[in-house]
N, CA, C and O of each residue as an XYZ file, in Angstrom:
784
protein
N      48.573     38.329     47.252
C      47.209     38.065     46.841
C      46.362     39.290     47.138
O      46.414     39.833     48.242
N      45.572     39.734     46.145
C      44.780     40.938     46.395
C      43.652     40.644     47.367
O      43.201     39.509     47.521
N      43.224     41.695     48.003
C      42.127     41.556     48.951
C      40.844     41.247     48.202
O      40.704     41.643     47.045
N      39.899     40.550     48.829
C      38.640     40.225     48.174
C      37.889     41.454     47.696
O      37.240     41.400     46.651
N      37.956     42.552     48.421
C      37.227     43.741     47.993
C      37.835     44.297     46.711
O      37.107     44.746     45.826
N      39.160     44.273     46.603
C      39.789     44.756     45.378
C      39.430     43.867     44.194
O      39.194     44.350     43.087
N      39.393     42.560     44.445
C      39.046     41.624     43.359
C      37.621     41.889     42.879
O      37.358     41.871     41.677
N      36.698     42.134     43.816
C      35.313     42.412     43.441
C      35.225     43.731     42.697
O      34.457     43.853     41.743
N      35.985     44.700     43.111
C      35.969     45.992     42.467
C      36.434     45.872     41.021
O      35.843     46.473     40.123
N      37.488     45.098     40.795
C      37.975     44.906     39.428
C      36.916     44.236     38.558
O      36.776     44.558     37.379
N      36.185     43.318     39.141
C      35.148     42.595     38.374
C      34.033     43.560     37.978
O      33.552     43.517     36.846
N      33.629     44.410     38.878
C      32.565     45.354     38.593
C      33.000     46.407     37.588
O      32.195     46.849     36.769
N      34.203     46.795     37.637
C      34.658     47.862     36.743
C      34.969     47.344     35.365
O      35.179     48.141     34.451
N      35.009     46.044     35.177
C      35.269     45.498     33.851
C      36.727     45.551     33.487
O      37.068     45.866     32.347
N      37.588     45.254     34.417
C      39.017     45.237     34.142
C      39.295     44.205     33.057
O      38.921     43.044     33.226
N      39.948     44.582     31.930
C      40.165     43.633     30.848
C      41.031     42.455     31.236
O      40.962     41.409     30.590
N      41.831     42.587     32.251
C      42.649     41.459     32.663
C      41.799     40.352     33.272
O      42.154     39.177     33.188
N      40.725     40.707     33.858
C      39.876     39.739     34.538
C      38.672     39.343     33.670
O      38.224     38.198     33.732
N      38.161     40.246     32.889
C      36.971     39.985     32.088
C      35.765     40.637     32.724
O      35.747     40.871     33.933
N      34.761     40.933     31.926
C      33.546     41.542     32.465
C      32.342     40.744     32.008
O      32.426     39.906     31.111
N      31.232     41.025     32.644
C      30.030     40.266     32.349
C      29.460     40.592     30.977
O      28.770     39.763     30.383
N      29.737     41.783     30.468
C      29.186     42.148     29.162
C      30.083     41.753     27.992
O      29.754     42.033     26.840
N      31.189     41.118     28.271
C      32.110     40.671     27.234
C      32.102     39.141     27.154
O      32.113     38.471     28.187
N      32.083     38.582     25.931
C      32.125     37.116     25.833
C      33.476     36.579     26.290
O      34.512     37.235     26.173
N      33.420     35.371     26.810
C      34.654     34.729     27.248
C      35.472     34.310     26.041
O      34.931     33.958     24.993
N      36.753     34.353     26.205
C      37.643     33.878     25.157
C      37.648     32.363     25.208
O      37.879     31.767     26.260
N      37.395     31.750     24.073
C      37.356     30.288     24.020
C      38.771     29.734     24.087
O      39.655     30.132     23.329
N      38.951     28.834     24.988
C      40.244     28.172     25.089
C      40.253     26.962     24.178
O      39.206     26.369     23.915
N      41.385     26.607     23.712
C      41.511     25.394     22.894
C      41.301     24.196     23.805
O      41.942     24.068     24.849
N      40.404     23.334     23.397
C      40.107     22.148     24.197
C      40.875     20.950     23.673
O      41.139     20.811     22.478
N      41.214     20.112     24.596
C      41.888     18.879     24.229
C      40.839     17.894     23.726
O      39.925     17.528     24.464
N      40.966     17.473     22.500
C      39.994     16.552     21.919
C      40.625     15.182     21.775
O      41.674     15.020     21.151
N      39.968     14.206     22.362
C      40.461     12.842     22.249
C      39.940     12.163     20.992
O      40.401     11.084     20.623
N      38.983     12.795     20.344
C      38.384     12.221     19.146
C      39.194     12.631     17.912
O      39.433     13.819     17.691
N      39.607     11.669     17.127
C      40.354     12.031     15.920
C      39.459     12.825     14.968
O      38.292     12.487     14.774
N      40.009     13.864     14.388
C      39.230     14.750     13.534
C      38.926     14.138     12.163
O      37.934     14.504     11.533
N      39.749     13.231     11.706
C      39.572     12.682     10.363
C      38.890     11.315     10.357
O      38.920     10.618      9.343
N      38.274     10.923     11.479
C      37.636      9.616     11.537
C      36.258      9.696     10.881
O      35.434     10.536     11.244
N      36.024      8.835      9.937
C      34.748      8.789      9.229
C      33.810      7.834      9.959
O      34.122      6.648     10.071
N      32.679      8.310     10.456
C      31.777      7.421     11.199
C      31.226      6.294     10.327
O      30.954      5.199     10.819
N      31.065      6.565      9.044
C      30.528      5.529      8.152
C      31.517      4.377      7.990
O      31.122      3.211      8.017
N      32.794      4.699      7.823
C      33.785      3.624      7.667
C      33.974      2.873      8.991
O      34.198      1.663      8.994
N      33.882      3.597     10.117
C      33.984      2.916     11.401
C      32.783      2.003     11.613
O      32.927      0.901     12.143
N      31.593      2.458     11.200
C      30.404      1.623     11.298
C      30.520      0.380     10.434
O      30.109     -0.708     10.835
N      31.090      0.551      9.231
C      31.285     -0.615      8.350
C      32.277     -1.593      8.985
O      32.098     -2.808      8.898
N      33.327     -1.056      9.628
C      34.277     -1.924     10.327
C      33.575     -2.679     11.453
O      33.799     -3.875     11.638
N      32.725     -1.976     12.204
C      32.009     -2.621     13.316
C      31.108     -3.740     12.790
O      31.000     -4.797     13.412
N      30.465     -3.507     11.648
C      29.605     -4.559     11.074
C      30.423     -5.767     10.639
O      30.017     -6.906     10.871
N      31.575     -5.530     10.008
C      32.422     -6.654      9.596
C      32.905     -7.429     10.819
O      32.926     -8.660     10.814
N      33.291     -6.702     11.864
C      33.766     -7.334     13.088
C      32.653     -8.168     13.732
O      32.877     -9.313     14.126
N      31.464     -7.591     13.836
C      30.343     -8.315     14.447
C      29.960     -9.523     13.600
O      29.631    -10.585     14.130
N      30.004     -9.354     12.290
C      29.680    -10.477     11.402
C      30.705    -11.597     11.565
O      30.347    -12.774     11.566
N      31.996    -11.224     11.705
C      33.046    -12.229     11.895
C      32.880    -12.937     13.229
O      33.103    -14.144     13.324
N      32.490    -12.193     14.262
C      32.338    -12.810     15.584
C      31.176    -13.789     15.617
O      31.114    -14.634     16.511
N      30.273    -13.700     14.684
C      29.153    -14.618     14.650
C      29.377    -15.825     13.768
O      28.432    -16.560     13.480
N      30.609    -16.048     13.331
C      30.889    -17.173     12.438
C      31.488    -18.335     13.218
O      31.980    -18.181     14.336
N      31.428    -19.485     12.597
C      32.030    -20.681     13.193
C      33.556    -20.553     13.205
O      34.219    -21.084     14.096
N      34.101    -19.856     12.227
C      35.554    -19.667     12.166
C      36.050    -18.954     13.422
O      37.057    -19.349     14.009
N      35.327    -17.886     13.838
C      35.729    -17.175     15.053
C      35.678    -18.096     16.262
O      36.591    -18.088     17.088
N      34.618    -18.892     16.371
C      34.501    -19.810     17.511
C      35.643    -20.824     17.523
O      36.183    -21.146     18.581
N      36.001    -21.318     16.357
C      37.117    -22.276     16.272
C      38.413    -21.583     16.671
O      39.185    -22.136     17.455
N      38.672    -20.381     16.149
C      39.896    -19.646     16.492
C      39.948    -19.355     17.986
O      40.987    -19.535     18.621
N      38.822    -18.904     18.551
C      38.808    -18.559     19.962
C      38.999    -19.807     20.827
O      39.716    -19.770     21.827
N      38.365    -20.893     20.444
C      38.535    -22.144     21.191
C      39.977    -22.617     21.113
O      40.542    -23.026     22.127
N      40.581    -22.571     19.946
C      41.982    -22.976     19.791
C      42.896    -22.085     20.630
O      43.830    -22.579     21.261
N      42.636    -20.777     20.641
C      43.439    -19.843     21.427
C      43.365    -20.189     22.918
O      44.391    -20.238     23.597
N      42.164    -20.425     23.419
C      41.992    -20.727     24.846
C      42.618    -22.078     25.181
O      43.264    -22.206     26.221
N      42.444    -23.087     24.329
C      43.024    -24.418     24.592
C      44.540    -24.335     24.596
O      45.188    -24.898     25.479
N      45.119    -23.637     23.618
C      46.586    -23.495     23.586
C      47.067    -22.764     24.832
O      48.065    -23.153     25.438
N      46.352    -21.693     25.218
C      46.714    -20.926     26.422
C      46.696    -21.832     27.655
O      47.634    -21.837     28.452
N      45.606    -22.603     27.796
C      45.489    -23.468     28.971
C      46.559    -24.560     28.972
O      47.166    -24.834     30.007
N      46.790    -25.180     27.822
C      47.819    -26.227     27.742
C      49.199    -25.668     28.034
O      49.987    -26.283     28.751
N      49.490    -24.501     27.478
C      50.805    -23.896     27.674
C      51.041    -23.634     29.160
O      52.131    -23.882     29.675
N      50.033    -23.139     29.833
C      50.196    -22.742     31.230
C      49.939    -23.870     32.235
O      50.022    -23.652     33.444
N      49.633    -25.053     31.749
C      49.473    -26.186     32.668
C      50.485    -27.288     32.389
O      51.001    -27.900     33.324
N      50.777    -27.551     31.118
C      51.626    -28.685     30.758
C      53.096    -28.284     30.643
O      53.979    -29.076     30.972
N      53.363    -27.082     30.189
C      54.755    -26.663     29.958
C      55.502    -26.519     31.291
O      54.876    -26.406     32.345
N      56.828    -26.522     31.243
C      57.610    -26.358     32.488
C      57.334    -25.003     33.145
O      56.898    -24.056     32.490
N      57.592    -24.934     34.421
C      57.296    -23.737     35.222
C      58.004    -22.500     34.679
O      57.478    -21.394     34.805
N      59.182    -22.657     34.079
C      59.951    -21.502     33.638
C      59.277    -20.766     32.477
O      59.439    -19.551     32.358
N      58.532    -21.456     31.627
C      57.928    -20.822     30.450
C      56.452    -20.464     30.653
O      55.844    -19.835     29.786
N      55.888    -20.850     31.764
C      54.506    -20.494     32.045
C      54.437    -19.013     32.396
O      55.255    -18.514     33.170
N      53.477    -18.323     31.835
C      53.349    -16.891     32.118
C      52.016    -16.566     32.801
O      51.820    -15.437     33.253
N      51.090    -17.541     32.883
C      49.810    -17.320     33.557
C      49.500    -18.569     34.372
O      49.008    -19.557     33.827
N      49.785    -18.535     35.686
C      49.577    -19.738     36.505
C      48.107    -20.130     36.592
O      47.244    -19.491     35.991
N      47.839    -21.185     37.345
C      46.572    -21.903     37.362
C      45.323    -21.018     37.394
O      44.368    -21.353     36.694
N      45.255    -19.980     38.105
C      44.026    -19.188     38.178
C      43.711    -18.538     36.829
O      42.588    -18.090     36.599
N      44.695    -18.489     35.950
C      44.554    -17.943     34.597
C      43.933    -16.543     34.613
O      43.005    -16.244     33.861
N      44.469    -15.706     35.483
C      43.955    -14.347     35.628
C      44.216    -13.535     34.363
O      43.364    -12.753     33.940
N      45.379    -13.715     33.762
C      45.690    -12.963     32.546
C      44.755    -13.377     31.401
O      44.336    -12.530     30.612
N      44.428    -14.660     31.307
C      43.481    -15.128     30.292
C      42.108    -14.503     30.521
O      41.453    -14.057     29.579
N      41.678    -14.477     31.793
C      40.402    -13.854     32.118
C      40.412    -12.383     31.743
O      39.424    -11.866     31.221
N      41.516    -11.710     32.006
C      41.644    -10.304     31.643
C      41.566    -10.125     30.128
O      40.894     -9.211     29.650
N      42.236    -10.975     29.376
C      42.220    -10.889     27.908
C      40.802    -11.111     27.367
O      40.344    -10.383     26.487
N      40.115    -12.128     27.907
C      38.753    -12.408     27.443
C      37.800    -11.277     27.824
O      36.903    -10.937     27.052
N      37.987    -10.695     29.007
C      37.154     -9.561     29.423
C      37.413     -8.350     28.530
O      36.481     -7.640     28.152
N      38.664     -8.122     28.199
C      39.000     -7.007     27.305
C      38.385     -7.213     25.929
O      37.839     -6.284     25.334
N      38.480     -8.437     25.435
C      37.874     -8.739     24.129
C      36.369     -8.530     24.175
O      35.795     -7.982     23.233
N      35.719     -8.956     25.256
C      34.273     -8.792     25.385
C      33.892     -7.325     25.528
O      32.867     -6.888     25.005
N      34.725     -6.567     26.242
C      34.403     -5.148     26.434
C      34.508     -4.371     25.121
O      33.809     -3.373     24.946
N      35.351     -4.797     24.211
C      35.407     -4.152     22.901
C      34.360     -4.726     21.944
O      33.838     -4.011     21.089
N      34.063     -5.991     22.088
C      33.124     -6.633     21.167
C      31.702     -6.136     21.387
O      30.973     -5.915     20.420
N      31.296     -5.955     22.636
C      29.907     -5.569     22.920
C      29.523     -4.240     22.269
O      28.485     -4.187     21.609
N      30.300     -3.163     22.419
C      29.900     -1.904     21.763
C      29.936     -2.007     20.232
O      29.108     -1.405     19.547
N      30.894     -2.769     19.703
C      30.938     -2.909     18.248
C      29.721     -3.669     17.736
O      29.174     -3.335     16.685
N      29.298     -4.686     18.472
C      28.108     -5.432     18.073
C      26.873     -4.544     18.174
O      26.010     -4.579     17.297
N      26.784     -3.745     19.245
C      25.655     -2.825     19.383
C      25.632     -1.790     18.267
O      24.568     -1.453     17.748
N      26.804     -1.287     17.899
C      26.879     -0.328     16.798
C      26.414     -0.972     15.498
O      25.684     -0.359     14.719
N      26.838     -2.205     15.268
C      26.399     -2.912     14.058
C      24.886     -3.137     14.086
O      24.227     -3.018     13.053
N      24.330     -3.461     15.256
C      22.887     -3.653     15.355
C      22.140     -2.345     15.123
O      21.087     -2.338     14.486
N      22.674     -1.242     15.634
C      22.035      0.056     15.414
C      22.032      0.423     13.933
O      21.046      0.944     13.412
N      23.140      0.145     13.272
C      23.190      0.429     11.830
C      22.190     -0.449     11.083
O      21.536      0.009     10.146
N      22.072     -1.709     11.497
C      21.099     -2.593     10.859
C      19.676     -2.106     11.127
O      18.822     -2.160     10.243
N      19.422     -1.631     12.344
C      18.106     -1.070     12.660
C      17.801      0.141     11.778
O      16.681      0.304     11.295
N      18.815      0.989     11.576
C      18.618      2.154     10.705
C      18.294      1.717      9.282
O      17.411      2.286      8.641
N      19.010      0.706      8.787
C      18.723      0.202      7.431
C      17.324     -0.400      7.365
O      16.612     -0.226      6.375
N      16.934     -1.111      8.426
C      15.587     -1.694      8.457
C      14.519     -0.613      8.454
O      13.487     -0.758      7.798
N      14.767      0.487      9.195
C      13.805      1.594      9.204
C      13.670      2.208      7.815
O      12.562      2.496      7.362
N      14.802      2.406      7.142
C      14.757      2.974      5.792
C      14.019      2.029      4.849
O      13.196      2.464      4.043
N      14.314      0.747      4.953
C      13.630     -0.231      4.097
C      12.136     -0.264      4.405
O      11.316     -0.393      3.496
N      11.781     -0.148      5.683
C      10.373     -0.151      6.059
C       9.665      1.098      5.516
O       8.530      1.016      5.047
N      10.338      2.249      5.581
C       9.746      3.470      5.039
C       9.582      3.359      3.522
O       8.575      3.804      2.971
N      10.562      2.771      2.853
C      10.447      2.583      1.405
C       9.316      1.612      1.076
O       8.566      1.830      0.124
N       9.192      0.541      1.862
C       8.086     -0.405      1.653
C       6.741      0.279      1.874
O       5.794      0.067      1.117
N       6.667      1.101      2.918
C       5.419      1.809      3.205
C       5.069      2.764      2.064
O       3.914      2.844      1.646
N       6.072      3.487      1.563
C       5.818      4.405      0.448
C       5.379      3.632     -0.795
O       4.468      4.055     -1.506
N       6.037      2.492     -1.052
C       5.664      1.678     -2.209
C       4.248      1.123     -2.040
O       3.483      1.066     -3.002
N       3.902      0.716     -0.814
C       2.549      0.219     -0.547
C       1.510      1.324     -0.732
O       0.424      1.080     -1.259
N       1.846      2.539     -0.295
C       0.915      3.655     -0.478
C       0.715      3.953     -1.963
O      -0.405      4.216     -2.401
N       1.806      3.911     -2.737
C       1.672      4.139     -4.189
C       0.835      3.041     -4.830
O      -0.001      3.309     -5.693
N       1.066      1.796     -4.398
C       0.295      0.678     -4.951
C      -1.179      0.824     -4.597
O      -2.051      0.582     -5.432
N      -1.455      1.220     -3.358
C      -2.837      1.422     -2.941
C      -3.485      2.547     -3.740
O      -4.630      2.424     -4.176
N      -2.754      3.641     -3.931
C      -3.293      4.754     -4.719
C      -3.548      4.320     -6.160
O      -4.572      4.672     -6.746
N      -2.616      3.555     -6.730
C      -2.810      3.058     -8.092
C      -4.007      2.126     -8.173
O      -4.782      2.187     -9.127
N      -4.159      1.265     -7.179
C      -5.289      0.333     -7.163
C      -6.607      1.091     -7.045
O      -7.574      0.772     -7.737
N      -6.646      2.094     -6.172
C      -7.862      2.897     -6.041
C      -8.177      3.632     -7.338
O      -9.336      3.716     -7.743
N      -7.140      4.168     -7.993
C      -7.347      4.855     -9.271
C      -7.906      3.891    -10.314
O      -8.853      4.221    -11.027
N      -7.318      2.704    -10.399
C      -7.801      1.725    -11.372
C      -9.225      1.277    -11.046
O     -10.025      1.045    -11.952
N      -9.542      1.155     -9.762
C     -10.903      0.785     -9.365
C     -11.898      1.850     -9.813
O     -12.965      1.534    -10.340
N     -11.539      3.115     -9.601
C     -12.414      4.204    -10.050
C     -12.560      4.196    -11.564
O     -13.654      4.427    -12.080
N     -11.477      3.935    -12.280
C     -11.538      3.896    -13.739
C     -12.424      2.757    -14.232
O     -13.212      2.938    -15.159
N     -12.297      1.587    -13.616
C     -13.127      0.445    -14.011
C     -14.596      0.749    -13.724
O     -15.468      0.427    -14.532
N     -14.871      1.374    -12.566
C     -16.253      1.734    -12.246
C     -16.794      2.736    -13.260
O     -17.945      2.625    -13.683
N     -15.978      3.711    -13.654
C     -16.419      4.685    -14.659
C     -16.668      4.003    -15.997
O     -17.622      4.337    -16.699
N     -15.810      3.046    -16.352
C     -16.025      2.317    -17.606
C     -17.315      1.511    -17.555
O     -18.046      1.441    -18.543
N     -17.593      0.910    -16.418
C     -18.845      0.142    -16.289
C     -20.054      1.055    -16.440
O     -21.027      0.708    -17.110
N     -19.983      2.233    -15.807
C     -21.094      3.164    -15.924
C     -21.265      3.638    -17.368
O     -22.391      3.749    -17.853
N     -20.180      3.910    -18.040
C     -20.289      4.373    -19.427
C     -20.717      3.243    -20.351
O     -21.354      3.500    -21.372
N     -20.385      1.999    -20.021
C     -20.801      0.869    -20.851
C     -22.291      0.576    -20.717
O     -22.881     -0.028    -21.612
N     -22.903      0.991    -19.623
C     -24.339      0.798    -19.482
C     -25.088      1.610    -20.533
O     -26.157      1.212    -20.996
N     -24.518      2.747    -20.900
C     -25.153      3.608    -21.891
C     -24.819      3.185    -23.314
O     -25.480      3.630    -24.252
N     -23.833      2.355    -23.497
C     -23.420      1.910    -24.830
C     -24.223      0.666    -25.190
O     -24.471     -0.203    -24.355
N     -24.629      0.607    -26.485
C     -25.403     -0.546    -26.945
C     -24.518     -1.786    -26.944
O     -23.367     -1.757    -27.380
N     -25.092     -2.878    -26.439
C     -24.345     -4.130    -26.423
C     -24.595     -4.885    -27.721
O     -25.458     -4.508    -28.514
N     -23.865     -5.908    -27.922
C     -23.979     -6.720    -29.143
C     -25.368     -7.353    -29.261
O     -25.970     -7.351    -30.334
N     -25.863     -7.888    -28.160
C     -27.194     -8.516    -28.185
C     -28.280     -7.482    -28.484
O     -29.218     -7.751    -29.235
N     -28.140     -6.292    -27.883
C     -29.112     -5.246    -28.156
C     -29.096     -4.866    -29.638
O     -30.151     -4.725    -30.255
N     -27.895     -4.699    -30.209
C     -27.787     -4.356    -31.636
C     -28.370     -5.459    -32.510
O     -29.054     -5.164    -33.490
N     -28.120     -6.699    -32.184
C     -28.668     -7.801    -32.970
C     -30.199     -7.792    -32.941
O     -30.856     -7.963    -33.968
N     -30.752     -7.589    -31.736
C     -32.220     -7.584    -31.661
C     -32.803     -6.401    -32.416
O     -33.844     -6.532    -33.060
N     -32.149     -5.246    -32.347
C     -32.639     -4.083    -33.095
C     -32.535     -4.323    -34.595
O     -33.455     -3.998    -35.344
N     -31.409     -4.895    -35.035
C     -31.254     -5.184    -36.472
C     -32.276     -6.232    -36.925
O     -32.824     -6.136    -38.023
N     -32.523     -7.210    -36.091
C     -33.517     -8.236    -36.431
C     -34.903     -7.601    -36.577
O     -35.650     -7.914    -37.503
N     -35.232     -6.693    -35.632
C     -36.528     -6.005    -35.730
C     -36.609     -5.162    -36.992
O     -37.646     -5.118    -37.653
N     -35.500     -4.489    -37.325
C     -35.495     -3.675    -38.555
C     -35.639     -4.539    -39.800
O     -36.361     -4.175    -40.728
N     -34.964     -5.668    -39.824
C     -35.063     -6.570    -40.981
C     -36.495     -7.082    -41.120
O     -37.045     -7.134    -42.221
N     -37.086     -7.456    -39.993
C     -38.473     -7.931    -40.039
C     -39.410     -6.821    -40.527
O     -40.334     -7.071    -41.300
N     -39.158     -5.594    -40.065
C     -39.989     -4.474    -40.497
C     -39.818     -4.204    -41.983
O     -40.788     -3.951    -42.699
N     -38.537     -4.263    -42.450
C     -38.277     -4.046    -43.882
C     -38.912     -5.162    -44.696
O     -39.495     -4.893    -45.747
N     -38.815     -6.408    -44.242
C     -39.436     -7.527    -44.955
C     -40.954     -7.389    -44.969
O     -41.600     -7.679    -45.977
N     -41.522     -6.945    -43.849
C     -42.977     -6.754    -43.808
C     -43.404     -5.661    -44.775
O     -44.427     -5.800    -45.445
N     -42.631     -4.561    -44.860
C     -42.949     -3.494    -45.806
C     -42.809     -3.988    -47.248
O     -43.615     -3.660    -48.119
N     -41.747     -4.797    -47.473
C     -41.543     -5.319    -48.834
C     -42.700     -6.225    -49.221
O     -43.165     -6.174    -50.360
N     -43.170     -7.046    -48.306
C     -44.322     -7.905    -48.598
C     -45.561     -7.071    -48.876
O     -46.325     -7.368    -49.795
N     -45.759     -6.028    -48.082
C     -46.912     -5.152    -48.268
C     -46.838     -4.481    -49.630
O     -47.845     -4.386    -50.331
N     -45.675     -4.025    -50.004
C     -45.507     -3.407    -51.329
C     -45.742     -4.435    -52.429
O     -46.373     -4.147    -53.446
N     -45.221     -5.643    -52.203
C     -45.420     -6.714    -53.190
C     -46.904     -7.009    -53.366
O     -47.367     -7.192    -54.492
N     -47.642     -7.056    -52.289
C     -49.081     -7.298    -52.378
C     -49.788     -6.151    -53.087
O     -50.665     -6.372    -53.922
N     -49.405     -4.944    -52.754
C     -50.020     -3.789    -53.405
C     -49.702     -3.788    -54.902
O     -50.555     -3.497    -55.740
N     -48.462     -4.120    -55.205
C     -48.076     -4.150    -56.625
C     -48.853     -5.238    -57.354
O     -49.276     -5.044    -58.494
N     -49.042     -6.374    -56.704
C     -49.792     -7.472    -57.318
C     -51.248     -7.061    -57.500
O     -51.840     -7.373    -58.534
N     -51.835     -6.383    -56.546
C     -53.207     -5.911    -56.666
C     -53.322     -4.863    -57.765
O     -54.290     -4.821    -58.524
N     -52.282     -4.008    -57.820
C     -52.310     -2.978    -58.855
C     -52.236     -3.620    -60.230
O     -52.876     -3.129    -61.160
N     -51.501     -4.668    -60.390
C     -51.406     -5.363    -61.683
C     -52.740     -6.027    -62.004
O     -53.179     -6.021    -63.154
N     -53.362     -6.580    -61.025
C     -54.667     -7.205    -61.257
C     -55.701     -6.148    -61.650
O     -56.550     -6.369    -62.513
N     -55.604     -5.037    -61.012
C     -56.525     -3.971    -61.362
C     -56.249     -3.469    -62.774
O     -57.175     -3.153    -63.520
N     -54.996     -3.400    -63.126
C     -54.646     -2.951    -64.473
C     -55.048     -4.005    -65.502
O     -55.385     -3.633    -66.626
N     -55.032     -5.263    -65.189
C     -55.383     -6.323    -66.114
C     -56.904     -6.395    -66.291
O     -57.350     -6.795    -67.366
N     -57.666     -6.056    -65.369
C     -59.122     -6.100    -65.424
C     -59.640     -4.647    -65.572
O     -59.861     -3.956    -64.577
N     -59.826     -4.205    -66.826
C     -60.214     -2.821    -67.035
C     -61.657     -2.567    -66.607
O     -61.967     -1.433    -66.239
N     -62.499     -3.483    -66.629
C     -63.908     -3.254    -66.327
C     -64.140     -3.134    -64.837
O     -65.180     -2.653    -64.386
N     -63.268     -3.528    -64.172
C     -63.409     -3.513    -62.732
C     -64.062     -4.764    -62.223
O     -64.847     -5.384    -62.940
N     -63.800     -5.107    -61.156
C     -64.343     -6.333    -60.600
C     -65.554     -5.990    -59.721
O     -65.554     -4.980    -59.018
N     -66.601     -6.858    -59.771
C     -67.788     -6.578    -59.006
C     -67.556     -6.687    -57.509
O     -68.350     -6.189    -56.710
N     -66.507     -7.315    -57.151
C     -66.275     -7.498    -55.725
C     -65.865     -6.196    -55.071
O     -65.960     -6.025    -53.856
N     -65.429     -5.329    -55.871
C     -64.950     -4.092    -55.291
C     -66.001     -3.113    -55.208
O     -65.771     -1.999    -54.739
């Protein structure tokens, strides 16, 4: 074993066998327990199917039947074929193992559902904002139409104006008729009338 001073000297001098501070470390291959080809989306879908199945009556019936058969087998059958005596420790271990796998899968399914709910909520919010913007636009348009309609003649206004014009035209026609009648009388009486 080299002396500590020699080891320190090699480190300071940058001996390539040991490595130096100004050189990056060589990356070692790491042992990965995670499969490289596992798709998180398909695993999430599996977790949702599993959690959905665990929430059904069928699962409860299957699990109840499994536990009842286990208990009957280990209590009623002869001693030679029993594999889990009265304390049913192996059954407890099996149920604990099932629960330890079920809990994370259920949580994963709930997280995926939460993510879907968030996306749906964001889509609803965006749709609500578009609806609000459309409603505000239509409100402004209706207000503009009302303002422009105030300047436009209404049917009642046109009728009253036409009625006034007709009355004026009729009054002028009567006046002309009277003048024409007077003119005829004047033309018929050449001497002139003393009243005039």
